[in-house]
Every structure is written in structure tokens, then in C-alpha cells.
DRENMARTOR-594624 format. One record per residue (C-alpha): x, y, z; residue number from 1. Coordinates in Angstrom, 2 decimals. Example, Ala and Ser with C-alpha at 12.3 -4.5 7.8 and 13.67 -1.06 7.14 Angstrom:
% residues 2
12.30  -4.50  7.80  1
13.67  -1.06  7.14  2
END
This chain:
% residues 391
22.60  7.35  -17.80  1
18.91  6.60  -18.18  2
17.14  5.24  -21.22  3
15.99  7.92  -23.69  4
12.27  8.67  -23.62  5
11.96  7.57  -27.26  6
14.15  5.25  -29.31  7
14.33  4.24  -32.95  8
13.58  0.71  -31.72  9
10.23  1.90  -30.31  10
9.22  3.28  -33.70  11
10.06  0.05  -35.50  12
8.46  -2.04  -32.75  13
5.15  -0.17  -32.82  14
4.78  0.88  -36.45  15
7.11  -1.57  -38.19  16
4.93  -4.69  -38.61  17
2.10  -2.92  -40.46  18
4.49  -0.84  -42.54  19
6.59  -3.85  -43.56  20
3.43  -5.66  -44.64  21
2.50  -2.69  -46.84  22
6.04  -2.62  -48.26  23
6.13  -6.32  -49.07  24
8.53  -6.87  -51.96  25
10.01  -3.37  -51.70  26
12.47  -3.99  -48.85  27
15.74  -5.83  -49.33  28
16.84  -8.71  -47.14  29
19.50  -6.46  -45.58  30
16.85  -3.86  -44.66  31
14.61  -6.52  -43.14  32
17.52  -7.80  -41.07  33
18.22  -4.30  -39.77  34
14.59  -3.77  -38.70  35
14.61  -7.13  -36.92  36
17.93  -6.44  -35.17  37
16.94  -2.96  -33.99  38
13.58  -4.19  -32.72  39
15.11  -7.05  -30.70  40
18.19  -5.17  -29.44  41
18.61  -5.32  -25.65  42
15.42  -7.30  -25.18  43
14.68  -10.78  -23.89  44
14.57  -12.01  -27.49  45
18.39  -11.90  -27.66  46
18.99  -13.35  -24.21  47
21.19  -11.79  -21.57  48
22.72  -12.11  -18.11  49
21.68  -11.73  -14.49  50
24.39  -9.63  -12.83  51
25.30  -8.95  -9.18  52
27.52  -6.14  -7.87  53
30.61  -7.22  -5.89  54
30.30  -4.13  -3.72  55
26.69  -3.40  -2.78  56
25.05  -6.66  -3.88  57
22.66  -4.99  -6.34  58
21.26  -7.38  -8.94  59
20.18  -6.45  -12.45  60
19.27  -8.05  -15.75  61
21.36  -7.03  -18.75  62
20.01  -8.06  -22.14  63
22.31  -8.63  -25.10  64
22.84  -6.10  -27.87  65
22.18  -6.89  -31.51  66
25.60  -5.43  -32.50  67
24.20  -4.43  -35.86  68
26.21  -1.52  -37.29  69
23.01  0.38  -38.15  70
21.59  0.20  -34.61  71
21.77  3.51  -32.68  72
22.27  1.70  -29.35  73
25.21  -0.48  -30.40  74
27.68  2.09  -31.74  75
29.18  3.63  -28.62  76
31.16  0.58  -27.47  77
32.17  -0.23  -31.06  78
33.47  3.33  -31.50  79
35.48  3.14  -28.29  80
37.11  -0.15  -29.34  81
38.00  1.31  -32.73  82
39.42  4.51  -31.23  83
41.55  2.56  -28.77  84
43.05  0.67  -31.70  85
43.73  3.93  -33.57  86
45.51  5.76  -30.72  87
48.83  4.23  -31.73  88
48.45  5.62  -35.27  89
48.42  9.33  -34.33  90
51.40  11.53  -35.14  91
52.31  14.87  -33.47  92
51.30  16.92  -36.55  93
48.31  18.95  -37.66  94
45.36  16.90  -38.90  95
42.90  18.09  -41.52  96
39.29  17.22  -42.26  97
38.27  17.02  -45.94  98
34.78  16.11  -47.21  99
34.00  14.80  -50.71  100
30.30  14.93  -51.67  101
28.45  13.41  -54.64  102
26.02  15.69  -56.55  103
22.32  14.83  -56.20  104
21.93  13.24  -59.68  105
24.89  10.93  -59.04  106
23.59  10.17  -55.53  107
20.35  8.87  -57.08  108
22.33  6.45  -59.24  109
24.53  5.53  -56.28  110
21.50  4.37  -54.29  111
20.71  1.84  -57.02  112
24.37  0.74  -57.22  113
25.57  1.02  -53.63  114
28.48  -1.39  -53.68  115
29.96  -0.08  -56.94  116
29.51  3.68  -56.43  117
30.13  3.91  -52.71  118
33.35  1.98  -53.29  119
34.18  4.29  -56.20  120
33.61  7.33  -53.98  121
36.16  5.97  -51.51  122
38.78  5.09  -54.10  123
38.51  8.29  -56.15  124
38.62  10.53  -53.06  125
41.74  8.72  -51.82  126
43.34  8.84  -55.27  127
42.69  12.58  -55.58  128
44.18  13.33  -52.16  129
47.31  11.30  -52.89  130
47.71  12.65  -56.43  131
47.52  16.33  -55.47  132
49.62  15.82  -52.35  133
52.25  13.99  -54.40  134
52.51  16.85  -56.90  135
55.67  18.87  -56.23  136
53.74  22.08  -56.94  137
51.60  21.47  -53.85  138
53.13  19.21  -51.19  139
55.34  16.68  -52.96  140
54.86  13.91  -50.42  141
53.25  10.52  -49.90  142
50.38  11.00  -47.46  143
47.92  8.78  -45.61  144
44.20  9.20  -45.06  145
41.37  7.62  -43.11  146
38.04  7.90  -44.94  147
34.60  7.39  -43.37  148
31.43  7.01  -45.45  149
28.21  8.79  -44.48  150
25.14  8.45  -46.70  151
22.74  10.81  -44.95  152
21.99  14.46  -44.40  153
20.65  15.81  -41.12  154
17.07  15.13  -42.25  155
17.99  11.49  -43.14  156
17.75  12.15  -46.87  157
20.18  10.31  -49.15  158
23.37  12.37  -49.24  159
26.49  10.20  -49.80  160
29.82  11.75  -48.87  161
33.12  10.70  -47.30  162
34.90  12.41  -44.43  163
38.68  12.27  -44.72  164
40.98  12.67  -41.71  165
44.45  13.41  -43.08  166
47.79  14.12  -41.33  167
49.23  17.47  -42.38  168
52.26  16.15  -44.20  169
53.85  12.99  -45.53  170
57.01  11.20  -46.50  171
59.19  12.55  -49.29  172
59.27  10.37  -52.45  173
62.59  8.82  -51.40  174
61.34  8.28  -47.83  175
64.17  10.22  -46.17  176
62.30  13.37  -45.04  177
59.00  14.34  -43.46  178
57.39  17.03  -45.64  179
55.03  19.19  -43.58  180
52.14  21.29  -44.89  181
52.12  25.03  -44.53  182
50.63  25.89  -41.10  183
46.83  26.01  -41.39  184
46.74  24.97  -45.06  185
46.56  21.46  -46.50  186
45.75  21.37  -50.24  187
43.83  23.74  -52.57  188
40.15  22.82  -52.45  189
39.37  23.93  -56.01  190
42.12  21.70  -57.43  191
40.83  18.77  -55.38  192
37.28  19.42  -56.57  193
38.13  19.57  -60.27  194
40.21  16.40  -60.22  195
37.57  14.62  -58.11  196
34.88  15.50  -60.65  197
36.95  14.41  -63.65  198
38.16  11.13  -62.17  199
34.77  10.11  -60.78  200
33.00  10.73  -64.09  201
35.71  8.84  -65.97  202
35.28  5.83  -63.70  203
31.49  6.14  -63.84  204
31.69  6.03  -67.65  205
33.92  2.94  -67.44  206
31.43  1.16  -65.17  207
28.60  1.95  -67.58  208
30.53  0.66  -70.60  209
31.35  -2.58  -68.78  210
27.68  -3.11  -67.87  211
28.27  -2.95  -64.12  212
25.60  -0.29  -63.44  213
21.92  -1.10  -62.92  214
19.09  1.39  -63.47  215
15.52  1.21  -62.19  216
12.38  3.32  -62.26  217
12.77  6.77  -63.80  218
16.45  6.05  -64.46  219
15.91  2.98  -66.66  220
16.53  5.04  -69.79  221
20.14  5.63  -68.68  222
21.01  2.07  -69.65  223
21.20  3.46  -73.20  224
24.70  4.79  -74.00  225
23.48  7.98  -75.74  226
21.07  8.80  -72.91  227
23.83  8.24  -70.36  228
26.18  10.59  -72.23  229
23.49  13.29  -72.27  230
22.94  12.77  -68.54  231
26.69  13.13  -67.86  232
27.08  16.39  -69.82  233
25.79  18.85  -67.16  234
27.69  16.99  -64.43  235
30.94  17.92  -66.19  236
30.07  21.61  -65.91  237
28.66  21.97  -62.37  238
30.81  22.42  -59.28  239
31.37  19.35  -57.12  240
31.58  20.07  -53.41  241
34.89  19.36  -51.71  242
35.12  20.98  -48.31  243
38.18  21.40  -46.07  244
37.85  22.38  -42.43  245
40.41  24.07  -40.21  246
43.08  21.78  -38.71  247
42.39  20.03  -35.43  248
43.88  21.28  -32.19  249
46.19  18.32  -31.61  250
45.88  14.52  -31.70  251
43.48  14.42  -28.73  252
41.02  16.55  -30.68  253
41.34  14.18  -33.65  254
40.29  11.23  -31.49  255
37.39  13.18  -29.98  256
36.22  14.13  -33.46  257
36.59  10.63  -34.84  258
34.47  9.28  -31.99  259
31.59  11.39  -33.33  260
31.96  10.29  -36.94  261
33.28  6.76  -37.33  262
30.32  4.77  -35.99  263
27.49  7.25  -36.45  264
24.16  6.06  -37.87  265
21.48  7.98  -39.78  266
19.88  9.31  -36.58  267
20.67  8.87  -32.90  268
18.07  8.29  -30.21  269
19.01  11.59  -28.57  270
17.63  13.53  -31.57  271
14.14  12.03  -31.26  272
11.62  14.37  -29.63  273
8.16  12.79  -29.82  274
5.96  10.10  -31.33  275
2.33  11.24  -31.42  276
-0.59  11.98  -33.74  277
1.63  14.31  -35.81  278
4.08  11.48  -36.46  279
7.75  11.22  -35.47  280
9.34  14.54  -34.50  281
13.12  14.91  -34.35  282
15.81  17.60  -34.30  283
17.72  18.39  -37.47  284
20.22  21.00  -38.64  285
19.50  23.18  -41.66  286
22.96  24.02  -43.02  287
21.54  26.69  -45.33  288
20.37  28.75  -42.33  289
22.58  30.74  -39.97  290
22.70  31.19  -36.22  291
19.98  29.82  -33.95  292
17.58  29.26  -36.82  293
19.84  26.47  -38.08  294
18.49  24.01  -35.48  295
14.92  22.99  -36.24  296
12.35  20.26  -35.57  297
10.85  18.09  -38.31  298
7.83  15.75  -38.18  299
7.46  12.75  -40.49  300
4.87  10.01  -40.68  301
6.16  6.76  -39.12  302
6.31  5.16  -42.56  303
8.37  7.98  -44.05  304
10.66  8.01  -41.00  305
11.36  4.29  -41.36  306
11.79  4.61  -45.12  307
14.41  7.33  -44.71  308
16.20  5.41  -41.99  309
16.46  2.29  -44.15  310
17.83  4.28  -47.12  311
21.20  4.11  -45.36  312
21.52  0.35  -44.88  313
24.85  -0.64  -46.40  314
25.43  -3.77  -48.50  315
26.55  -6.82  -46.46  316
30.31  -6.85  -45.94  317
30.81  -3.27  -47.14  318
33.53  -1.43  -45.15  319
32.53  2.12  -44.30  320
35.90  3.00  -42.72  321
38.95  2.63  -44.96  322
42.63  3.58  -44.75  323
44.79  4.65  -47.68  324
48.37  5.60  -48.48  325
50.69  5.61  -45.48  326
47.81  4.40  -43.29  327
46.84  1.44  -45.50  328
46.51  -1.69  -43.39  329
49.23  -3.66  -45.13  330
52.06  -1.20  -44.42  331
50.73  1.16  -41.73  332
52.98  -0.02  -38.92  333
56.18  0.30  -40.96  334
55.23  3.70  -42.44  335
54.32  5.15  -39.04  336
57.60  3.92  -37.56  337
59.51  5.74  -40.32  338
57.41  8.88  -39.81  339
58.05  8.89  -36.05  340
61.76  8.50  -36.64  341
61.83  11.42  -39.09  342
59.71  13.54  -36.73  343
62.06  12.61  -33.86  344
59.22  11.11  -31.84  345
60.00  8.32  -29.40  346
58.66  4.96  -30.59  347
55.69  3.56  -28.73  348
56.44  1.42  -25.70  349
55.12  -2.15  -25.89  350
52.45  -1.32  -23.29  351
51.13  1.47  -25.52  352
50.47  -0.81  -28.46  353
46.81  -1.26  -29.21  354
47.48  -4.94  -29.96  355
48.74  -5.65  -26.43  356
46.06  -6.71  -23.91  357
45.98  -4.80  -20.65  358
47.42  -6.54  -17.58  359
44.41  -5.42  -15.51  360
41.39  -5.51  -17.81  361
38.59  -3.06  -17.11  362
35.36  -4.75  -15.96  363
32.85  -5.13  -18.78  364
29.94  -3.93  -16.59  365
30.21  -1.77  -13.48  366
27.56  -0.99  -10.89  367
25.71  2.29  -11.41  368
25.43  2.76  -7.64  369
28.94  2.08  -6.30  370
31.16  1.53  -9.35  371
32.27  -2.00  -8.45  372
32.44  -4.78  -11.02  373
29.30  -6.78  -11.78  374
29.63  -10.56  -11.91  375
27.45  -12.91  -13.94  376
25.08  -15.08  -11.87  377
22.99  -16.57  -14.65  378
22.90  -16.64  -18.44  379
19.50  -16.11  -20.05  380
19.10  -18.01  -23.32  381
17.78  -16.16  -26.35  382
14.38  -17.00  -27.77  383
14.47  -19.69  -30.45  384
12.60  -18.56  -33.54  385
11.28  -21.45  -35.65  386
12.58  -21.15  -39.22  387
10.76  -24.18  -40.62  388
8.24  -26.81  -39.48  389
9.83  -29.55  -37.36  390
10.61  -32.77  -39.20  391
END
């Protein structure tokens, strides 16, 4: 597969230096690191290898990737490694896709308090799913969920929401039965939405009272308790969007879907159309439109494009994929073994375990001409950037 005609790295490489100078003091250290990583990704600055094909003798230079989780070029291999590890977790049941979205006013506050409110979005969404599923009036079972955070809309605006991939059933409270959902129906969306709204606002109020929220710019007045209460009032009345899609067509479809969502970034290189006098033009999807008119092209100035892209840089160490309930990391293996036994599914053979290395590992790089493995002839050292004057 050839290199795309235009990449996000090209935009940052050409327009980034002047724009960063104009934004001095307005970009965080994490944002600056992302711009540097994307610009240097797969270039001589990061070093690389000289490779030769075992079959046809073709030689090529392969530069190292930055492996930054916000880089559009570094997500494919990371997604494949993650999916391989998750194959052993799938059960032969229906899987459902549920989306929890923050209203625009709360999203504005979340941008100024990313670690606290993105984490709260995860925890409240998981709590709501487990609470409603555990209610005997709905499912009456202990369920598991994998949640993935996205902070963008199709036009790269700030739009925080979590995608939940949930098995259609769970263990009974005493752990002796598998309780399945009704075919094609998981949990009532309106009930999920109301509880999500109430619990999120309760926790948001608690964070404010404990002084854990920070407010800047036009939101500085919300540091006052009375002003914050007035700001919360309309949020208790409006509808919060919780969306449930139709169940997947089997475990294979779940993996295919997850590969599109788990390691996605704000915009992929494939959506970029042009960089010219009009600015940066890219494809986007207008979800308010129907049919063919839904897919459109948008042009932004290079500065606005880079600003929107960097809106979605996550705090260092923040996990954007999390597992809850039966799929929580501490007890996932034991819970899945019980579920397979109750579903009368044969346990995984040792060779199927994601933790077991393959006896015949797949070559890291294969020749584009003949498909044989490429061997390393020479290692190219990365450029050494001087961080301080020599002593």
C-alpha cells in the first residue's frame, strides 16, 4: 500500500513551526510532544533499519515509528496487537454497542478538567450499565463491558463520548446460571439515559464541592457555588444522549468493529483531500443529514486544523480503553471460564491463549514484491537533539 498523498504529519511539518510560535504559552507540554512525535514519525530523525529481502534481494530503508497514541500512522499495528489479545475474551453470545455522550456545556468543562471528567465519564457509564443490568426488572445479571473513549466528532470538534461493547447477558447473582438478554434487545435506553444524567451530575457536584474542578476563561465564574448550581439546573432537565445500536452479527463482527474504534485518532490520513490556498480540506460526515448528502468536504485554515487536532490530546498516562464488571482485568480470566462452562463452550486450548507466544512467529516486515521475510542489514541511529549546552 502506497503512502497517502497528504498526511497529518505534512501539515504539522510545513505549517507547525510558525503556528507554534504564534501559540507560545497556549499549548501544553503534552500537545507539544504530540506535534514533535507526529512530525518526526517514520523519518530519519527517529532512526531506522536497512532491510534486505531473503527471496528477491530487494533492499529498503525502514524508518522507526514514533508510537505515539495520537499519531495516525502508528495505530494500525497497535490495534492488531490489542485485538489479538482480546480474541480469547469473546463469548458465543450477542454483543451490543452502547454510546454515552456528554452534553455540550459539560463537554466544555470536561476540556478544562480532562483527567477528572473523562475518568468520571468512564466510571459513571460502567456503573449505569451494571446497575440497570443487575436490576431484576431488566436483566438481573452481572455483566461485563469494554469502554473506549472518543473525544471528537467527525469535524474534529470536541465531542467526548464513550463506546461500550457489551456481551448480551451475564452471570446470575449467585454465579450458577448464564442470564441471556432477549434476542435483539439489551437494556432500555431511556432508563440508561436518566440514570446516567443523575449519577454524572451528582458526581460533578461532588467534584465541585471538593475543589477538584478548575475553570478558565468564560467559565471562571463557575468556581462560585451559587453560579455552579444555576449552571447545573438546565442540565437536569435536558435529555442526555445514550444510544444503543443493533447487536453484532457474531464474535467475528465484534472484532472487526473494535478494530475500527479502539485505536482511532481524531482524523486519519485517508480522510485528507488537499492542502492548498483554501487551507486543509478533508472529508467529514454530517450526522444530521440523510443519504448521500451526509458525506461532505470541509476546509479549515492550517492553524484551525492543528488546533482542532490537538484538542484531543489525552493527559499523560490516561487509559482510553477500560474494562469493567466481568471483564475487569483483575478477574476477567476466572469470570470468562465460568461463563464458558455455563454456556457449554469448550475451554480454550493452550495454543489459543493470547498470552502464549506462537511457535513460528510471523516476520515483522515482509517484502512487498515477493512476500518473503526482510532481514536487518544495518541499524540507523536516531538524530541526537541537544537539550542543553555541553559542559
